[in-house]
KEKE-3310 file (N, C-alpha, C; in steps of 0.2 Angstrom, whole numbers, plus 5000, padded with zeros to 4 digits):
npx = (5005:5002:5013:5006:4995:4991:4994:4983:4973:4975:4976:4962:4954:4959:4954:4940:4938:4942:4932:4921:4922:4921:4909:4901:4905:4900:4887:4886:4887:4879:4866:4869:4868:4854:4848:4834:4827:4812:4803:4814:4813:4810:4822:4839:4841:4853:4868:4870:4884:4891:4887:4891:4904:4906:4903:4910:4924:4922:4919:4930:4939:4935:4938:4951:4957:4949:4959:4970:4968:4965:4978:4985:4977:4980:4985:4975:4964:4963:4960:4946:4938:4940:4935:4920:4915:4918:4910:4895:4894:4890:4881:4869:4869:4863:4850:4844:4846:4835:4824:4825:4824:4810:4804:4801:4791:4775:4766:4769:4770:4756:4759:4759:4769:4776:4785:4800:4809:4804:4791:4791:4791:4796:4807:4819:4822:4816:4825:4837:4832:4831:4846:4850:4844:4848:4862:4861:4856:4869:4875:4870:4872:4887:4889:4884:4891:4905:4905:4903:4913:4923:4919:4920:4933:4937)
npy = (4994:5011:5023:5035:5033:5024:5033:5044:5035:5030:5043:5046:5037:5040:5053:5051:5043:5052:5063:5055:5051:5064:5067:5057:5060:5073:5071:5062:5073:5082:5074:5069:5081:5084:5073:5066:5077:5088:5085:5080:5071:5073:5077:5087:5104:5109:5119:5135:5138:5128:5121:5129:5127:5114:5112:5121:5115:5102:5105:5113:5103:5096:5102:5102:5089:5086:5094:5088:5075:5078:5084:5071:5065:5058:5069:5069:5066:5077:5086:5082:5082:5098:5103:5097:5102:5117:5118:5108:5110:5125:5125:5117:5129:5137:5133:5131:5144:5148:5144:5151:5163:5164:5162:5174:5179:5186:5178:5166:5168:5162:5148:5134:5127:5110:5107:5105:5104:5095:5101:5116:5130:5145:5159:5156:5140:5141:5146:5139:5127:5130:5134:5119:5113:5120:5117:5102:5103:5108:5099:5086:5093:5092:5079:5072:5081:5077:5063:5064:5071:5060:5047:5057:5056:5041)
npz = (4998:4995:5004:5007:5005:5016:5026:5027:5029:5041:5049:5045:5052:5065:5067:5066:5076:5088:5084:5089:5099:5105:5102:5108:5121:5123:5121:5134:5143:5142:5144:5156:5165:5164:5168:5175:5177:5177:5159:5153:5146:5131:5131:5131:5129:5119:5123:5115:5114:5112:5103:5092:5094:5091:5078:5071:5072:5067:5054:5050:5054:5042:5030:5030:5030:5015:5010:5012:5007:4993:4990:4989:4977:4961:4948:4933:4940:4954:4942:4936:4948:4951:4939:4938:4951:4947:4935:4936:4951:4948:4939:4944:4955:4950:4944:4957:4959:4951:4957:4970:4967:4962:4973:4978:4971:4968:4969:4978:4990:4993:4995:5000:5012:5015:5034:5032:5046:5060:5062:5063:5057:5056:5049:5051:5048:5035:5030:5031:5028:5013:5010:5012:5002:4991:4992:4989:4974:4971:4975:4967:4954:4952:4955:4942:4932:4936:4930:4916:4915:4917:4910:4896:4893:4892)
capx = (5000:5006:5014:5002:4988:4991:4996:4979:4968:4975:4972:4954:4953:4961:4948:4932:4938:4941:4923:4914:4923:4918:4899:4900:4907:4896:4879:4885:4888:4871:4861:4868:4866:4848:4844:4829:4823:4803:4802:4820:4812:4811:4830:4842:4844:4860:4868:4872:4891:4894:4884:4893:4911:4910:4901:4915:4930:4919:4920:4939:4943:4931:4942:4957:4956:4947:4965:4977:4966:4965:4987:4985:4978:4984:4983:4970:4958:4962:4959:4940:4936:4940:4929:4917:4915:4917:4902:4891:4891:4887:4875:4867:4867:4859:4845:4844:4845:4829:4820:4824:4822:4803:4800:4802:4786:4770:4762:4776:4764:4750:4760:4759:4775:4780:4790:4806:4815:4800:4785:4794:4790:4800:4810:4826:4820:4814:4833:4838:4830:4832:4853:4851:4841:4855:4869:4858:4856:4875:4881:4870:4877:4894:4890:4883:4898:4910:4903:4902:4923:4927:4916:4923:4941:4937)
capy = (5000:5017:5027:5041:5032:5021:5039:5045:5030:5030:5048:5046:5031:5045:5059:5048:5039:5057:5065:5050:5052:5069:5067:5053:5064:5080:5069:5060:5078:5084:5068:5067:5087:5084:5067:5067:5083:5087:5086:5076:5064:5077:5077:5092:5107:5110:5126:5138:5139:5121:5120:5131:5125:5107:5113:5125:5111:5098:5111:5114:5097:5091:5106:5100:5083:5086:5096:5081:5071:5082:5082:5065:5058:5060:5076:5068:5065:5083:5090:5080:5086:5103:5104:5095:5108:5123:5116:5104:5117:5131:5122:5115:5133:5141:5127:5131:5150:5150:5142:5156:5170:5162:5162:5180:5181:5186:5171:5162:5170:5158:5140:5130:5122:5105:5110:5101:5102:5095:5108:5122:5136:5151:5161:5152:5135:5140:5146:5132:5123:5131:5131:5113:5111:5123:5113:5095:5102:5107:5094:5084:5093:5091:5071:5073:5084:5073:5057:5068:5071:5054:5048:5057:5053:5034)
capz = (5000:4996:5009:5009:5006:5022:5032:5026:5031:5049:5051:5045:5059:5074:5065:5067:5085:5089:5081:5090:5109:5107:5100:5114:5130:5126:5123:5141:5148:5142:5145:5163:5168:5164:5170:5181:5176:5173:5153:5152:5140:5126:5126:5133:5126:5119:5123:5108:5111:5111:5095:5088:5093:5088:5071:5070:5072:5062:5048:5049:5050:5034:5025:5033:5028:5010:5008:5013:5002:4987:4986:4987:4973:4955:4942:4932:4947:4953:4937:4935:4952:4949:4932:4940:4955:4942:4931:4938:4954:4944:4934:4950:4959:4944:4945:4964:4962:4948:4964:4977:4965:4959:4980:4980:4966:4976:4970:4981:4996:4993:4995:5010:5012:5022:5036:5033:5050:5064:5062:5063:5050:5057:5043:5052:5046:5027:5028:5032:5021:5008:5009:5012:4995:4987:4992:4987:4969:4968:4975:4960:4946:4952:4953:4934:4927:4936:4928:4911:4913:4918:4902:4890:4892:4893)
cpx = (5006:5007:5007:4994:4986:4992:4990:4972:4971:4974:4964:4953:4953:4955:4941:4933:4937:4934:4919:4913:4920:4911:4897:4900:4901:4888:4879:4886:4880:4866:4862:4868:4859:4843:4838:4825:4813:4808:4810:4819:4812:4818:4831:4842:4850:4863:4871:4879:4893:4892:4890:4901:4912:4908:4909:4922:4929:4922:4926:4940:4942:4938:4950:4960:4955:4953:4969:4974:4966:4973:4987:4985:4981:4979:4976:4963:4955:4958:4948:4937:4934:4934:4922:4911:4912:4908:4897:4888:4887:4881:4869:4864:4863:4851:4839:4842:4836:4822:4819:4822:4815:4801:4799:4795:4781:4766:4764:4771:4760:4751:4762:4764:4777:4783:4794:4810:4809:4794:4788:4794:4790:4804:4816:4826:4818:4824:4836:4836:4830:4841:4855:4850:4846:4861:4867:4860:4863:4879:4877:4873:4884:4894:4889:4888:4903:4912:4904:4911:4923:4925:4918:4931:4941:4941)
cpy = (5005:5019:5032:5039:5028:5028:5042:5039:5030:5037:5049:5041:5036:5049:5056:5045:5047:5062:5062:5051:5058:5071:5063:5058:5070:5078:5065:5066:5082:5078:5066:5073:5087:5079:5067:5073:5085:5088:5085:5074:5069:5078:5087:5097:5109:5119:5129:5139:5133:5121:5122:5130:5117:5109:5114:5119:5104:5100:5112:5109:5095:5097:5103:5093:5081:5091:5091:5077:5073:5083:5077:5060:5063:5068:5075:5067:5071:5088:5089:5083:5095:5107:5103:5100:5113:5121:5114:5108:5123:5132:5122:5121:5139:5138:5130:5138:5152:5150:5146:5162:5169:5162:5168:5184:5182:5181:5166:5162:5165:5150:5140:5125:5117:5108:5102:5099:5104:5100:5113:5127:5143:5152:5156:5145:5135:5141:5141:5125:5122:5131:5123:5110:5113:5119:5105:5097:5104:5102:5087:5085:5092:5082:5070:5076:5080:5066:5058:5069:5065:5051:5049:5057:5046:5032)
cpz = (5000:5003:5011:5009:5015:5027:5032:5029:5039:5052:5049:5053:5064:5072:5066:5074:5088:5090:5086:5096:5108:5106:5106:5121:5129:5125:5130:5145:5149:5144:5153:5164:5170:5168:5175:5182:5174:5164:5152:5146:5133:5125:5129:5128:5125:5117:5117:5108:5110:5106:5093:5088:5091:5083:5069:5068:5069:5055:5046:5049:5045:5029:5027:5029:5021:5007:5006:5008:4993:4984:4984:4981:4965:4950:4939:4937:4951:4948:4936:4942:4952:4944:4934:4943:4951:4941:4931:4945:4952:4942:4940:4954:4955:4943:4952:4965:4959:4955:4969:4974:4963:4966:4980:4974:4970:4976:4975:4988:4998:4994:5001:5009:5016:5026:5036:5040:5058:5066:5062:5056:5053:5051:5043:5049:5039:5027:5026:5027:5016:5006:5010:5004:4991:4987:4988:4979:4965:4969:4967:4955:4946:4952:4945:4930:4929:4934:4920:4909:4912:4909:4895:4888:4895:4886)
residu = (MET:ASN:ARG:THR:VAL:ALA:LYS:ILE:LEU:ILE:TRP:SER:VAL:ILE:GLY:CYS:VAL:VAL:LEU:PHE:GLY:ALA:ALA:TYR:GLY:ILE:GLY:PHE:TYR:LEU:GLY:SER:ARG:ASP:ALA:GLY:ALA:PRO:GLY:ALA:ALA:ASP:GLY:PRO:GLU:VAL:PRO:ALA:TRP:LEU:PHE:PHE:ILE:VAL:VAL:SER:ILE:VAL:MET:ALA:GLY:SER:ILE:TRP:VAL:GLY:ALA:ILE:TRP:MET:ARG:SER:ILE:ASP:GLU:ALA:ALA:GLN:GLU:ALA:HIS:LYS:TRP:ALA:TRP:TYR:TRP:GLY:GLY:SER:CYS:GLY:MET:ALA:VAL:GLY:ALA:VAL:PHE:ALA:LEU:ALA:SER:MET:LEU:PRO:GLN:ALA:ALA:ASP:LEU:ALA:LEU:PRO:SER:LEU:TRP:GLU:GLY:ARG:THR:ASP:PRO:ALA:ALA:TYR:PHE:ALA:ALA:GLY:ALA:ALA:LEU:MET:VAL:LEU:VAL:MET:THR:GLY:GLY:TYR:THR:ILE:ALA:TRP:ALA:VAL:TRP:TRP:LEU:ARG:ARG:ARG)
# end
């Protein structure tokens, strides 16, 4: 096995252990803190500061691991991913933008959209749903463009 691949696999395992350990530790802390409290069956509320710290660490770690991975693959694979993200992600974002802009039309006020986040219908929940759907169409475009790139070069 290539030393670079082995190194990436080892660090991936270490990262997963740290991530799962942190998630377990935070869950244990929150669960033990509110155990036996009235309404504890609904689950404890996560402090916002803890949420932001954990999410920031996970996102920074994802970017770091992605950079290491991108440096480890060959030039053709790097070019495929760059091309697919530019063209596929851009086309996917354009599709998502059509729906985002259409939501500003007066006719959109009459739409009754289902809630995607546990019955929440506040603006923040709709914003999160829109952001998640935009990422979804960008990833779909990326996947199609990546496949096209490789099929053209077979």
